[in-house]
N, C-alpha and C positions, 0 to 999 in steps of 0.2 A: 792472608787468605779471608774471607768474609763468608757470611751467612748463606748467602746464594754463589759462593765460589760454583759450586758444583753447576750451575748453569752456562759458567763461562765456558767455550772451548776455542779450544787452540788450532788454528790451522797455519799450515804452510804453504807456500804460493810461489809457484816459478811462474811468473808473469813473463812469457816468453812473445817474440815476435810471430813466430811460425807456431807454438805451442804452447796451453798453459797447463801447468799440471798443481795439481793442490793433493796436500797430504796430511791427512788426519787419525793419529794413533797411531802412527809410524806405518800406516799403509798410503799406497799411492789409489786414492779413491777418486778421482777427476783426473783424466789425461785426454784433451780435446784441443783441436786447433783454434787458434786465437780470431775468430772471425764472429760477425753477427748480420744476420738477415733482416732486413726491415723494410716495411710499405714506405714508399716515399709519401704519398699523399696524407697518410695517418702518422708516421713516424714510430706505427707500434714494431716490436719487435716480433719476428716470426720465427724464426729459429737460431740457434746459439751452438757453436761449435761442430760435431762432425755433420749434421744437417744441413748446416749453413754451409759448409765447406762442398756439399754436393751441389749447390744450388751457384756455387761461384763460377762465373763465366757462364751460366746459363740463364739468367734471368731474364724476364720482359720488363718495359719500362716502368711498372708498379712498384716492383720490387727491386732493392739494390742490396750488396753485399759489401762490408767494409771491414777491412784489415784495421782496427784500431789501433793497433802498435805498428809503427815504422821504425826500423834502425833502434830496437830496443826500446825506446820511448813513447809517451801517449802521444797518438797524431789527432785521435778524437776522444776526448774528453767523455763524452755523454755514453758514446757506443762502449768505452772501456768500463763505464760504472755499470751500465746495463749486461755486458758481458760478466763481470765478477758476479755481480750480483745472481745471474742466472746460475753461474756454475757453483755458487755456494750453496743454491740449492740442492743440484745434486749430488752434494755430500751427504744429505741425509736420506735415508732408504726411507724411513718413517717421518712424517713432518712432526717437527716436536710442537708440542703443546703452547708453549712459550717460544717467541724468537730467542735462540741462544745470544747473551753477549759474546763477541767475538774477539778473539786475541790472536791478530795476522803479523806474521813474519813474510814478507816478501822480497827478494832477490831482485836486485836490479843492476845495471852494467855501470862498472867503476868510474866509466869516463861522463857520466851525465851530468849537468847542472843541480844546483840546487832549486833553481824554477821548476825542473823536472822533476826531480825527488817528491816536490811539493806536488805537482801532479798527481803521481802515484799514492801517495797519503791520501788527498782530498777525495780521488777514486774510489778508494777502499773503504773510507769512512762515509761516504755515500752510499755504498753498497751495503752498508751496515755492521762496520768493524768499528768497536769501542777504542781499540788500542791497535796501533798500525806500528810495526817495527821493520827497519831496512836493514838488510845484509847486502853485502857486494858479491857479486856472480863469481868471480874468482875465488873469493873466500870459503863461499857456499860450495862450489864445484871442488876445491882442496878438501874439506869436511868430506862432502860425500865421496871422493876416492879412498878415502881411509888414511890422509896424511895427518900426521901429526902437528898442526899449524902450531900449536904453543912452543915447539922444539926451537933452541936455537940453531937449526939448518935453513940453508935456503933451499927451496923448492919453486920450479917454475910451473906453473899450470896454463895450460892454453884453451880457452873455450869459445868455440866457434860454434856460435848460435845462428838465427835464423836472421837478426839485422845486425849484429856487431859480433867483432872477434876480439876478445880480452885474452891480454898477453900479461901476467903479473908473476912477479916475484914476491912468495911471501915467506917470511920468517918472524919467530917470537910473536905469533898472534896479529901480525899484521902485514900489509901490502908495501913492501919496499919500494918497488915501482912497478908502476904497470902502462901500458901502452893499450888504447882503446880506440879500435877502427871500424869504422862502418862500412865494412866489407865481408859478409859471409853470404850464408845458404840462399836468400833471397837474391843476392848479386852472380851467385850460381847459376841460379833459374832464369836471371835475365839473359846473360850470355848465352845461354843454351838458347832461347826463343830466338835472340838476334842472330845466332849461327845457323841456325834452321831457316830464318827470313833469306839471309846472305847466300848461303851455300847450297840450299835445297828448294830455294821458292816456295817454300811451303809455311804458313802462319800457323803457331801453335799458341794454346792460351798459356796461363799461369800454371794450373794442376798438371798438363802433360809435359811441362818442360820439369815438374818436381817429380811425375814419375819417370823421364828419361835419367834425371840424375840419379834416382833411387836403383834403376833397373840395369844401366851399363855407363854411370858417373865413374868419373878415375879421375886421378891426380898427376898419373904420370902414362906413358904410350906404351909401357913394357909391365906389367904387372903378372903375378902369378893367379892360377886360376881364373884366369878371364872371362865375363860372363858372354852369353850369348848375344848375337843381333838383338836390338828392339824393334819391334815394327810400329811407327808412329803415324798416326793418323792427325791431318789438319786440312787446312784450306789452302789448294795450290793459288799461287800469288798471280798467274801468268791467265788461267782459265777460269778462277773462283769454285772449280769443281772440287769436293774432298777428295784427298788420296791418301795411299799411303806408301811411306818409303821404310828403310830398314837403315838403322845406325850402327855403328857401334864403338866400343869403351874408348878406342884411339883417337876418333873424331871429337868426342866428348872432351877428353885429356887434351887434345889441342885447344879447343875452346874455350877450356876453364885455366888455362895455362898464365892468362894476365891476373886475375884475379889470385890466383894462390900465390904467384910473384909479390904480390904487393903483401900477402899475410906472412908469407918467409920474409920480407923486407921487416915486417914489425918486428917479429921475431928476433933478427938481428940486432936491431935497433936494442930491444930490451935488454939483450944479452949486453951490448955496449956498456947499457946505463946501469950494469949491475956491480954491486961495489966487488972488489976481489976477492974477498973471505968467501961471500956468497957464492961468487963464481966457482970456485973451487966445490964446494958444495954440489953444484948444479952437475959439475962434469960427473960428480959420483952417484947424484940420485937420477939425474937424466930430465928430461921432458915430460909432463903427464898432459894427455890430452882429453877434453869431455866436449859436450855438446854434440848435436847431431850432425854439423861439419864434419867432425874428427871421423864421422865412418865411412866417408868418401875413400875411394877403393885407394890404395898406393901410397894415401897422404902421408903415414907416420913414416914409409919408407923415404918417401921426397925431403922430407923435413931433417931425417937422419943424415942425408946424403948432403944437405946444407949446412948441418950443423955440427956434425959427425957426434953427435949425442946420441944417448940410448932415449928412444922414443916408446913413452908407454901409453895405449890407448885405455881410458877407464873401463870397467867390465860393464856397465849398462852407460853407453854415454849419453844417452837423450835423458834420462832421469837423476844422472850424478849430482846436479846443480839442486834439483827437488829435494834429492835423498839428502844433501847437505843442509838446505834449509831447514828440512825437518828435526834432522839431530841439534841442529843451534838451537832451533825451539825448544826441544825436551831438555837440552841442558842450557837452559836459560842462563843460569847463574855461572856456568864455568864461560859461556861464550858471551856475556852481556856486554862485554865492550866491545867486541864487534858488531853488535846489534845498536843501530842509531834510531 
């Protein structure tokens, strides 16, 4: 600790495809959609996060909205850097006199390449970080859920985010085996858009598909406490006139079936690759679900029927990974071998 260590601020970032969450002093201080809006002519950033999300799909030719992360990795380097920089500014209620030296821990998908890891580090450094460390999402999720990752006990964690689904078996502070597939919340949205076009001849946007998933999304055609029908507004593909139709959860369960089946197959594959002693532990402990995708109605029951194992959904699945990243940062000495 140097003389100016009080100027160093430590922040934990869950840099997600759909949402970016920043934790500072054990509190979630920023929770915004991962999206930026910019002017085409000048390249100037107009809005970041919720404001940019409100513009998404509604822009004229001089404004474009970009989601800089795709499938859990950086697709647009410059926009990511802008986005991180602007979101870090949101952390401070009062603008500091001197820009603080930032130490960041950022969580990343476990299946990304070294080049993609480097891109995350470079983006954070360009945005003003003096020191950047990375932690894998399944490990951060396990810590956030409250699992003691140091124990010689096997635990399986499934993190269904916006761009990737991460399935990992964790024991003794390490990932024993993991399966990362690029099928997650964004694919559910695409499935819904396609289904509305084919079945109802109605064109809807990404935001409306997300809303349908939230209001009437389901993993099974029969669930307890089913939601009411939801009125969807979009453009009629035959006449071009705006129209309204009603959809129910059984339709959405049917259209999401293919993507959920791929996640199930990945879970079964990960279980097949698990050493027998750890399989015995997982039989006792069950499977833990985290990430926004795990909030889909009936998904836990569907996975239980497929695997015959107990399924536990994290208390706050959207923020479990960010919380775990924050805990890893706070207890840096304890978890430093998990962070690279």
